[in-house]
C-alpha positions as a printed Julia matrix, in Angstrom:
177×3 Matrix{Float64}:
  -91.64  271.66   -4.73
  -92.33  275.01   -6.52
  -95.58  275.07   -8.36
  -93.97  275.44  -11.99
  -91.47  272.63  -11.46
  -94.27  270.64   -9.94
  -96.52  271.41  -12.95
  -93.87  270.58  -15.64
  -92.83  267.17  -13.97
  -96.36  266.0   -13.29
  -97.07  266.7   -17.25
  -93.85  264.98  -17.85
  -94.96  262.11  -15.69
  -98.53  262.13  -17.3
  -96.85  261.96  -20.92
  -94.81  258.83  -19.89
  -97.89  256.96  -18.6
  -99.17  257.58  -22.08
  -96.07  256.37  -23.6
  -96.12  252.99  -21.49
 -100.0   252.55  -22.32
  -98.7   252.7   -26.23
  -95.96  250.54  -25.78
  -98.37  247.97  -24.15
 -100.65  248.32  -27.09
  -97.98  247.03  -29.3
  -97.82  243.11  -29.08
  -94.62  241.96  -27.86
  -93.18  240.02  -30.79
  -93.58  243.12  -32.33
  -91.96  245.75  -30.38
  -88.23  244.88  -31.51
  -88.96  244.59  -35.42
  -88.9   247.56  -37.72
  -92.65  247.56  -39.2
  -90.9   248.9   -42.67
  -87.93  250.01  -43.94
  -86.87  253.52  -42.3
  -89.36  253.17  -39.76
  -88.09  252.78  -36.15
  -89.08  249.9   -34.19
  -90.8   250.4   -30.62
  -87.61  249.55  -29.17
  -85.65  252.06  -31.22
  -88.12  254.78  -30.43
  -87.76  254.17  -26.93
  -83.8   254.2   -26.81
  -84.23  257.52  -29.04
  -86.3   258.87  -25.92
  -84.09  257.55  -23.71
  -81.06  259.13  -25.52
  -83.07  262.78  -25.57
  -83.94  262.52  -22.16
  -80.37  261.98  -20.96
  -79.07  264.42  -23.31
  -81.88  267.1   -21.48
  -80.68  265.73  -17.87
  -77.12  266.64  -18.64
  -77.87  269.98  -20.38
  -80.1   270.61  -16.98
  -77.33  269.36  -14.81
  -74.87  271.67  -16.31
  -76.48  275.01  -16.79
  -77.97  274.58  -13.5
  -74.58  274.1   -11.8
  -73.4   277.28  -13.55
  -76.3   279.26  -12.71
  -76.31  278.17   -8.9
  -72.54  279.02   -9.03
  -73.64  282.57  -10.17
  -76.07  283.17   -7.79
  -79.58  282.03   -9.45
  -82.15  283.99   -7.72
  -85.4   282.36   -6.21
  -88.4   282.13   -8.28
  -90.78  285.03   -8.36
  -93.38  283.72  -10.68
  -96.0   281.17  -10.36
  -97.97  281.27  -13.74
  -98.28  277.84  -15.77
  -95.44  277.35  -18.51
  -97.42  274.22  -20.17
  -98.32  276.53  -23.27
  -94.77  277.92  -23.52
  -93.9   275.44  -26.49
  -97.29  275.66  -28.23
  -96.03  277.2   -31.19
  -93.88  274.51  -31.99
  -96.74  271.94  -32.08
  -94.18  269.32  -30.75
  -96.95  266.69  -29.59
  -98.78  267.29  -32.77
  -96.21  267.55  -35.75
  -97.19  265.3   -38.4
  -94.16  265.53  -40.44
  -91.08  263.39  -39.73
  -88.2   265.68  -38.15
  -84.98  264.09  -38.66
  -83.01  263.38  -35.28
  -79.65  264.52  -34.84
  -76.84  261.78  -34.94
  -76.28  261.5   -31.38
  -79.81  260.97  -30.88
  -80.33  258.27  -33.61
  -81.18  254.81  -31.94
  -78.2   252.13  -32.42
  -80.69  249.3   -32.58
  -78.89  247.29  -30.25
  -81.45  247.35  -27.27
  -84.69  245.33  -26.86
  -87.74  247.14  -26.29
  -87.24  245.79  -22.6
  -83.83  247.09  -22.16
  -84.73  250.31  -23.7
  -87.68  250.69  -21.43
  -84.98  250.11  -18.52
  -82.71  252.72  -19.85
  -85.62  255.21  -20.43
  -86.5   254.76  -16.4
  -82.65  255.48  -15.71
  -82.91  258.78  -17.81
  -86.09  259.99  -15.91
  -84.33  259.23  -12.68
  -81.12  261.28  -14.09
  -83.5   264.17  -15.24
  -85.2   264.28  -11.77
  -81.84  264.41   -9.92
  -80.6   267.1   -12.45
  -83.75  269.32  -11.6
  -84.15  268.95   -7.97
  -81.28  271.64   -6.92
  -83.28  274.23   -9.06
  -86.58  273.61   -7.16
  -87.67  277.02   -5.94
  -85.09  278.96   -8.19
  -85.86  281.17  -11.39
  -85.21  278.39  -14.08
  -86.74  280.52  -16.33
  -83.58  282.88  -16.31
  -81.45  279.98  -17.47
  -81.27  279.19  -21.1
  -79.72  276.54  -23.41
  -80.39  276.28  -27.19
  -82.54  273.47  -28.8
  -80.7   272.34  -31.84
  -83.54  273.02  -34.27
  -86.11  274.95  -32.04
  -83.98  277.64  -30.6
  -83.37  278.97  -27.1
  -85.32  276.97  -24.66
  -85.31  277.66  -20.5
  -84.49  275.04  -18.23
  -88.43  275.07  -17.54
  -89.01  274.55  -21.33
  -86.49  271.83  -21.76
  -88.28  269.86  -18.96
  -91.64  270.74  -20.73
  -90.0   269.4   -24.09
  -89.44  265.78  -22.72
  -92.94  265.46  -21.95
  -94.04  266.86  -25.51
  -91.19  264.76  -27.21
  -92.61  261.59  -25.54
  -96.43  262.65  -26.55
  -95.25  262.7   -30.06
  -93.54  259.5   -30.13
  -96.45  257.96  -28.07
  -98.39  259.0   -30.86
  -96.12  257.19  -33.33
  -96.12  253.83  -31.37
  -99.83  254.09  -31.31
  -99.6   254.22  -35.18
  -97.16  251.13  -35.09
  -99.83  249.38  -32.95
 -102.81  250.03  -35.55
 -100.28  249.1   -38.35
 -100.43  252.97  -39.64
């Protein structure tokens, strides 16, 4: 696997492990209940992350197919991209950012169902990026609805940073804050 993609997927995997640890820190009976009015439950956070990752997998799949058809070049760079979204402070942002309507959880999944769905969306993301391994994914761009244009590499990074953000939210639920 190309070093850039390997680094970003490794980062996303590490953030997933942190997310799962955060979920484990909340007692099971509390994972399906909202802690307060207007605050998502653990189950709803997981459903939101599943919806987000599924959307990103679809974006990557569509944009990559278009780029492959147009003759996307091989990747000529190998530098790290882990800092490429730092200006947005995605994992550290304290203020609440409203999710677009299609990413708002429905609340019909239990935490276990949402966790299973999240595993499925990760597999979809991995399958979506696989055909782009070794190709110049930094040349393929799709806009984030709030933050502006992201390369396909940055979309993979975003998934990890987004999960880090929500892992912190879940740890706050475990602590009762």
